[in-house]
N, C-alpha and C positions, 0 to 999 in steps of 0.2 A: 504494500500500500504506500508506495513512494509518493504518490500524488497527494495523499492525505497527510503524510508525515511532513511534507515540505512546507506546510502552511503554519505560520505562527503569528496570527494577527494580534495587535495590541490595542489599537485605538478603536473607538466606537465605529468609525467609518470602515476600518479594515475588517473588523469582526462582521459587520453587516454585509460587506462585499463577499466575505467568505461564506456567510450564511446563504446569501442570494445565489451564489454559484452552485453550492451543494444542492440547494432547493431546486434550481433549474434542472440539474442533472437528474434528480429523482423524479421530478414531474415528467420529464421526457421518457424516463424508463417506464413510468406507469401510464403513459398516454400514447404519444406518437411511436414509441419503440416498445410497446407493451407485448407484442408477439415474441420479440426476441427475449425480453425479460421473462415472460411466461415459460418459454422453452428452457431457460437456464435454471429455473427453480425445480429441478427434478426431485421428487419426493424420495427417490432411492438413494440420493446423496446424503452426506452428513449435514449437520447444522449449517445452513447458509444465511448470509446477511446481505442486505442491499446497502451499498455504500454510495454516497454522492461525494465527489471530490471538488476541491476549490478551483480546478481547471475545467469545471462543468462536464466532467465525464462521470459515468457511473459503472459499477461492477457488482456482480453477485459473486461472493467469495466466502471462504471460511473466516471465522472470527480471528482476531489477533491472538497470537500465542502468548504475548507478554502478560504477566499478572503482577500488578494491575496494568491494564492497557495504557498506551500513551495518551489516547483520547477516549472519550465515552464511546461505547460500542452500540451498534444498532441492535434491534431485536433479533434473537437467535431463532433458527429453525423456521423461517418463513415458508420454506419449501414443503414442510411436512403437511400443512393444511391445504395445499393447492388443489389436490384432486378430491378432497372431502367437502369442499364448499362450492357454492355458486361462484363463478369467476368474478363477477362484479363485486360480490361481498368480500371475496378474498383480497381483491385489489384495494378495496376500501379499508380493510383491516391493515394491510401493509402500509397504506397511506397514513393512517392514524399513528402507527408505530414510527413511521418516518418523521412525522411532525414532532413527536416527542424527542427523537434522536437529534434532529436539527436544532431544537431549542437547547438540549443538553450540551451539545457541542458549542453553541454560541455562548452560553453562560459559563461553560468551562473556560473559554478564552476570556470571558468578561469578569472572572472572579476578582481580578485586581482593579476593576473599575470602581469609581466611587458611586454613591447612591444616585446622584443625578445622571451620571453617565449610563448607569444600568437602566434607569427609567427611559432615557432617550433611546437606548438600544432596543428595548422592548417595544417602544412606540413605533420605531422604524420597521421592526419585524412585523408588528401587528397591522401595519398598513397593507401588507401583502396577503392575498388569500392563502389559506393553509393548503397543503398538498391534498388533504382530504376533501376540501371544498372544490379544488380543481378536478380531482378524479371523479367525484360524484356530481360535478356540475352544479354545485350549490353556490348561490350568491350570498356572501356574508351580509347579514342584516343586523344593524345595531340599534339599540334603544337610544333615543336622543334626550338630553336633558331638557327640562321644561324651561320656558322663558318667563321672567318676572314671577307671577304668583301661580305658576303651573299652567298657564294658557299657552297653547301652541301657536306657532306662526302659521296663519291660514292665508298664505299668499300676501300677507301684509309686509310692507317695506319700510325702510327708514333711510334718511338721507345722511350720509356721513359728512365729515368735515371737508372732504375734498369734492363734495357736490355730486358724487356718484350715488345712484340708487341701488341699495342692496337689500336682500331679504334679511330678516332677523337671524343672527348667527346662532347655531346650536350650542350655546354655552349657558351656564347658569349665571344670572345677573346677581352677583354677590360681591359687594364692595370689599368684603373682608378677605376674599381670595387673593393670594399673591399672583402676580402677573405670570410667573412661570407655571403655576397650576392651571391658569386659564389657557395658556398655550398648549399644555398637555391635553386638556379637554378638546380643544379645537383640532389638535393633531390626530386624534382618534376618529374623527368624522370622515367617512368615505362617501363618495358619490355613488348612489345606487345604480348608476348606469355604467360609468367608465371605471369606477373603483379608485379614482383619484382622490387625494386627501384635501381637506379643507384649506382654503386660502382666503384671507380677508379681503383681497382685492378682486374677488369674483362674485358674481351674483348667484345666490343659491335659493332653492325653493323646497319646501317640505310637503310630501304627500300627506293629506289628511286621513287617508285610509290605512296605509302601511307604516306611516311615520318615518319613512326613509327620506334622506336629503339628496338633492340632485343639483348638479351644475345647471344653471338656466340654459346654457348653450347645448347641453346634452339632451334636454327634453324640449328644446325649441321654445322656451318661454323667456321673453324679455321682461325687464323691470316694468316697462309700460303696460305690457299685457297682463302681468301679475296683479296690477292695480285693480283690474276689473274682475278678477277671479275670486268668488266667494268661498268656494271649496275646491282645492286642487287635487286631482287624481292623476297619479303617474301613469305612463303608458301601460304598465303591467296591470295595475288595478282597474284601469278603464276596460281592458280586454276581458278581464275576469267577470265583469258585471254586465257584459253584453249577452242578450238572450241567445 
């Protein structure tokens, strides 16, 4: 496992880059290259693991022989359950274990980071869909904090100091919160359409049905158009409610 051993990231950005590369490799193994991956997981072989490497390659191999291993190890024996489960269910199980392994490797490298750096690292990781979400084609849905006294933004807008019209941002209006805490809340908000993270200089709108937030440009809603909407339904919710 020379590809895995060669990586020794230290900063938040380096660790996130390492995480992203390993994740990309595993996603590819479980999606576009799944037939090759499936064939390599022969139940007749010994305990096998799925590794994602920082050069965006993946491999199915035996676990490391070192005790303790140099890095956290993936789940053992993924091949044993292959023929005893529905293929999709088996891939979903491998995906869940892969998510756990990716996080364990990232926080193994991040053990020497301080508290704020670890929070930033997790926030960056959390902006990406999990391997499980990609494999099962599930879109991540987040509950949004209420605005003011619990009322939601229903297409309502406010004018900022720079004169741009924006929707109410999905954060808690609490003057006692420190600025960095507010940034953390905003950083966790993802667009329900493109998956992009919250940015204060872009127009956002919240669906009154599923309570997901969207870039206005992704759902083709402008600030002017939002002014006339009493109850906004995102494209997905609109389709669900058609006869």
